[in-house]
GUBAGU-724032 format. One record per residue (C-alpha): residue number from 1; residue in three letters; y, z, x. Coordinates in nm, 2 decimals, padded with zeros to 4 digits. Example, Ala and Ser with C-alpha at 12.3 -4.5 7.8 and 13.67 -1.06 7.14 Angstrom:
<recs>
(rec 1; 'ALA'; (-00.45; 00.78; 01.23))
(rec 2; 'SER'; (-00.11; 00.71; 01.37))
</recs>
This chain:
<recs>
(rec 1; 'UNK'; (08.23; 09.72; 12.40))
(rec 2; 'UNK'; (07.87; 09.75; 12.30))
(rec 3; 'UNK'; (07.79; 10.01; 12.03))
(rec 4; 'UNK'; (07.57; 10.20; 12.26))
(rec 5; 'UNK'; (07.84; 10.23; 12.52))
(rec 6; 'UNK'; (08.09; 10.36; 12.26))
(rec 7; 'UNK'; (07.84; 10.61; 12.13))
(rec 8; 'UNK'; (07.76; 10.73; 12.49))
(rec 9; 'UNK'; (08.13; 10.78; 12.56))
(rec 10; 'UNK'; (08.17; 10.97; 12.22))
(rec 11; 'UNK'; (07.89; 11.21; 12.32))
(rec 12; 'UNK'; (08.04; 11.28; 12.66))
(rec 13; 'UNK'; (08.39; 11.34; 12.53))
(rec 14; 'UNK'; (08.25; 11.56; 12.25))
(rec 15; 'UNK'; (08.05; 11.76; 12.50))
(rec 16; 'UNK'; (08.35; 11.81; 12.73))
(rec 17; 'UNK'; (08.58; 11.91; 12.44))
(rec 18; 'UNK'; (08.43; 12.26; 12.45))
(rec 19; 'UNK'; (08.56; 12.51; 12.72))
(rec 20; 'UNK'; (08.22; 12.68; 12.76))
(rec 21; 'UNK'; (08.05; 12.34; 12.83))
(rec 22; 'UNK'; (08.32; 12.25; 13.08))
(rec 23; 'UNK'; (08.26; 12.58; 13.25))
(rec 24; 'UNK'; (07.89; 12.50; 13.27))
(rec 25; 'UNK'; (07.96; 12.16; 13.43))
(rec 26; 'UNK'; (08.20; 12.33; 13.68))
(rec 27; 'UNK'; (07.94; 12.58; 13.77))
(rec 28; 'UNK'; (07.67; 12.32; 13.81))
(rec 29; 'UNK'; (07.88; 12.12; 14.05))
(rec 30; 'UNK'; (07.82; 12.40; 14.30))
(rec 31; 'UNK'; (07.44; 12.36; 14.26))
(rec 32; 'UNK'; (07.15; 12.42; 14.01))
(rec 33; 'UNK'; (07.15; 12.74; 13.80))
(rec 34; 'UNK'; (06.92; 12.90; 13.56))
(rec 35; 'UNK'; (07.00; 12.94; 13.19))
(rec 36; 'UNK'; (07.03; 13.31; 13.23))
(rec 37; 'UNK'; (07.28; 13.27; 13.52))
(rec 38; 'UNK'; (07.48; 13.03; 13.31))
(rec 39; 'UNK'; (07.47; 13.27; 13.01))
(rec 40; 'UNK'; (07.59; 13.56; 13.23))
(rec 41; 'UNK'; (07.88; 13.35; 13.36))
(rec 42; 'UNK'; (07.98; 13.24; 13.01))
(rec 43; 'UNK'; (07.94; 13.59; 12.87))
(rec 44; 'UNK'; (07.74; 13.46; 12.57))
(rec 45; 'UNK'; (07.38; 13.49; 12.47))
(rec 46; 'UNK'; (07.10; 13.28; 12.62))
(rec 47; 'UNK'; (07.05; 13.13; 12.28))
(rec 48; 'UNK'; (07.41; 13.02; 12.26))
(rec 49; 'UNK'; (07.39; 12.88; 12.62))
(rec 50; 'UNK'; (07.08; 12.68; 12.52))
(rec 51; 'UNK'; (07.28; 12.52; 12.24))
(rec 52; 'UNK'; (07.55; 12.43; 12.48))
(rec 53; 'UNK'; (07.30; 12.29; 12.72))
(rec 54; 'UNK'; (07.14; 12.08; 12.45))
(rec 55; 'UNK'; (07.47; 11.91; 12.38))
(rec 56; 'UNK'; (07.52; 11.85; 12.75))
(rec 57; 'UNK'; (07.17; 11.71; 12.79))
(rec 58; 'UNK'; (07.22; 11.48; 12.49))
(rec 59; 'UNK'; (07.53; 11.34; 12.65))
(rec 60; 'UNK'; (07.34; 11.30; 12.99))
(rec 61; 'UNK'; (07.58; 11.54; 13.17))
(rec 62; 'UNK'; (07.31; 11.79; 13.25))
(rec 63; 'UNK'; (06.93; 11.78; 13.30))
(rec 64; 'UNK'; (06.69; 12.07; 13.32))
(rec 65; 'UNK'; (06.35; 12.15; 13.44))
(rec 66; 'UNK'; (06.12; 12.44; 13.33))
(rec 67; 'UNK'; (05.89; 12.60; 13.58))
(rec 68; 'UNK'; (05.70; 12.88; 13.43))
(rec 69; 'UNK'; (05.94; 13.08; 13.21))
(rec 70; 'UNK'; (06.25; 12.98; 13.41))
(rec 71; 'UNK'; (06.46; 12.68; 13.31))
(rec 72; 'UNK'; (06.69; 12.55; 13.58))
(rec 73; 'UNK'; (06.98; 12.31; 13.51))
(rec 74; 'UNK'; (07.16; 12.07; 13.73))
(rec 75; 'UNK'; (07.43; 11.80; 13.69))
(rec 76; 'UNK'; (07.32; 11.46; 13.57))
(rec 77; 'UNK'; (07.58; 11.21; 13.68))
(rec 78; 'UNK'; (07.49; 10.93; 13.44))
(rec 79; 'UNK'; (07.69; 11.07; 13.15))
(rec 80; 'UNK'; (08.00; 11.10; 13.36))
(rec 81; 'UNK'; (07.95; 10.74; 13.48))
(rec 82; 'UNK'; (07.96; 10.61; 13.12))
(rec 83; 'UNK'; (08.28; 10.81; 13.04))
(rec 84; 'UNK'; (08.43; 10.68; 13.37))
(rec 85; 'UNK'; (08.35; 10.32; 13.28))
(rec 86; 'UNK'; (08.51; 10.37; 12.93))
(rec 87; 'UNK'; (08.82; 10.52; 13.09))
(rec 88; 'UNK'; (08.84; 10.24; 13.35))
(rec 89; 'UNK'; (08.83; 09.97; 13.07))
(rec 90; 'UNK'; (09.11; 10.16; 12.89))
(rec 91; 'UNK'; (09.31; 10.18; 13.20))
(rec 92; 'UNK'; (09.27; 09.81; 13.28))
(rec 93; 'UNK'; (09.38; 09.72; 12.92))
(rec 94; 'UNK'; (09.69; 09.94; 12.93))
(rec 95; 'UNK'; (09.79; 09.82; 13.28))
(rec 96; 'UNK'; (09.78; 09.46; 13.16))
(rec 97; 'UNK'; (09.98; 09.55; 12.85))
(rec 98; 'UNK'; (10.24; 09.73; 13.06))
(rec 99; 'UNK'; (10.26; 09.45; 13.31))
(rec 100; 'UNK'; (10.33; 09.21; 13.03))
(rec 101; 'UNK'; (10.60; 09.44; 12.89))
(rec 102; 'UNK'; (10.75; 09.47; 13.23))
(rec 103; 'UNK'; (10.77; 09.09; 13.26))
(rec 104; 'UNK'; (10.94; 09.06; 12.92))
(rec 105; 'UNK'; (11.19; 09.33; 13.01))
(rec 106; 'UNK'; (11.26; 09.17; 13.35))
(rec 107; 'UNK'; (11.34; 08.83; 13.20))
(rec 108; 'UNK'; (11.71; 08.78; 13.18))
(rec 109; 'UNK'; (11.84; 08.72; 12.83))
(rec 110; 'UNK'; (11.88; 08.35; 12.75))
(rec 111; 'UNK'; (12.23; 08.24; 12.67))
(rec 112; 'UNK'; (12.29; 08.04; 12.36))
(rec 113; 'UNK'; (12.45; 07.69; 12.43))
(rec 114; 'UNK'; (12.79; 07.68; 12.25))
</recs>
């Protein structure tokens, strides 16, 4: 795996490790929301919400746009795609390993010629 792909997956998994950030993602799957709306939902300050959003934006899970004094956030699917690709590679690797293990276990034991 390229170093960039590994770093992108690390950022996504780090971002999703926090319950508040997962709550933001879940909320944004229903549509865009302002930072104030997200802060109210989380029950934290706007400043804390902005910090969570910065992590989510760095991992390309969320993007935002500022119009006047209002910043609106929405889902950015590119971060999830990088995590999904990493997970798919892991799944493929483990499926191959388990298939080989199954083949070894299915082989009848060889009898020794006496």
